[in-house]
N, C-alpha and C positions, 0 to 999 in steps of 0.2 A: 285714738292717737296716743302714742307713747309719750309720757311726760318726762323730759330730760332733767329732772331735779326732784328732790324730796323736800317738802315743806310741812312742818307741823306747827300750827298756831293755836290749837286747842279751843277753837270756837265751835259754833253749832253747824257749820258747813262741812259735811262729810262727803260731798260729791267727788272730790278729787281722789278719794281712797279706792274708787273702783278702777283707777288706772293701773295698768300692769306694773308700773314702777313700784307700786305699793303692794304688789302681790296679786292684784287683779281679782280679789275675792271680797272686796268691800269691808275689810277689817276697819273698825272705827277707832282710829288712833287718838281721837279726842277723849276717849274713855280711859281713865287710869287703869281699869280692870284688864285692858288688853296689853299692858306693858308688864314685863317681868321686873320685879322691884326687890331690892334687898338693902338691909342696914338703914332703914328709915321707916317712918310711920305716918299716919294721917294724910294719906295721898288724896288729893281732890283736884277737881277742875273748877275754878271760880272765875267766871267771865271768860277771859282768854289766857288764864294762867294755869300751869301745872304746878301745884304746890305740894311739897313734902317736907316733913319735919325730920331732921337728922337725929339719929340715936347713937351714932358712933362717929369718931373722926376718921375711921378707916373704911373708905370706899362705899358710901351709899351710892347706889347706881340705878339706872333705868335702862332696860333693854327691850327692843321691839320684839313682840311675840303676838300670837293670835288670841290667846286666852289667859295671859298672865302667868303662865307656868314655864319653867325652864326647858321642858322637853320639846316645845315647839318653837323656841326662840331662835333657833339657827336657820329657820326656813320660812321667814315671814315676807320678805321683800323680793323684788326682781329688778333691782336697780343696777344699771351698768356704771360702775364706779370707775372714774378716770383720774389719772395723775394731775390733770388740769383742774380738778374740782376743788372746792373750798368748803369748809365747815364753819358755819356761823351760829352763835347762840346769844340770845338776849335774855338776861336774867337779873335777879336781885336777891338780896338776903335780908331777912327780918331777924334782928338780934333778939336774944332773950332779955337784953337790958332795956328794951323799949326805946332806945336811942337810935334815931334814924341814921345818924352818922357813924355808929359803931361798925367797924369793918370786920369781915371774916376773910381769912386767906385760905385758898384751896388750890390744889392742882387738878386739872381736868384731863381725863384720859379718854381716848376714843378707841374702843375695840370694834372690830368688824369681822364679818364672816363672808367668805367668797365661796359660793356653791356649797354652803353649809359647813365650811371648814374655818375655824377661828384663826385669824391672822394676828400678827404682832400688834400690840396696842401702841398708839401714839400718845405721847404726853404733850399737851398743849403748853403747859408751864404753870407757874404760880400766879394767881390773880387775886385782886382785892375787890370785894363786893360789900356794899351796904344796902340800905333800903331804897336807893335810887338805882334806876336801871343802868346796866353796863352791858356792852356787847363784846364778844370774844370772837376772833377769827383764827382759823387754823388752815393753812394751805395743805392739801392732801397729796403733795407731790411725791411722797415716799410710799404711798399705798401700793398694794398689789392690785392691778387692774383686773376687772372681771365682774361677774354678776354678784352684787352684794345682796346677800339674803337676810342679813340682820346687822344691827349695830348697837353699841352700848356706850353710854356716857357715865363715867365714874368721877366722883368728887372725893379726892383723897387728901389726907393730911389737913383736914379741916381744923381751923384754930378755935372754933366754938361748936359745941354739941348742944342740940336742943333748939336751935334756931330753925327758921323756915326758908328753904330755897324755893324760889318761884321762877319757873321758866316761861318766858313770854312766847318765844318761838325757837325752832331749830330748823336750820336750812343746810342741805347738802346738794351741791351742784355747781354749775359754771358760775364764775365770778360775775358775768354780765347779767345773770338773772337774779342775783342775790339781793335780799331786801336791804342790806346795809351797803350803801354806795358812797355816802358822804364821809370819806375817811382817808387817811394817809396810811400807807403800808410800806414798811422797810424790812426786808429779810436778809440783806447783806450778802446775797449769793451772786448778784450781778449777772443773772441769766438774760437771755434775749427778752423774756417776758418782763423782767424787771426794767430793762432799758426802755421797752415800749410804754410801760406804765409811767415812768418818770418823764 
């Protein structure tokens, strides 16, 4: 049965990755080696976290792939992306200062491929992270709908280089299936969906 969302939580359960939404070939997305990565180092999965140490303030990023190389990163998934979908990320930042309260600011960008063709990236905005978990949500109402074959998360304009970004989970799909439900969301567009939510 086709799974109508994507969820990456980097634990030991890889059974979901045999679903056609993830490409249907059993790619183990819990393994850092299967992601194409750039502008960072020391990639690892520890428990349920994808950790990577930043080496530049300019766009360390993670992109879905089959074997960790750029040549196959545009044709990994088979997920039907919809304008009603949302992107959620839960993550934290460990500073080089060793102070849990030290914040880093970054912009998060979402690149995606439809049928292997790269589409316009969406910028989530500027966010503040420290060593305590924070969650970010981006409605995907401006995407081009179709079969999403890959996506990329970029962290740009980082205020600190050398710290560690740790991703707890990534979700793409319908709001009603999202792991983050206990929240308030205001986007000031006053659409029918907004009125229903309020």
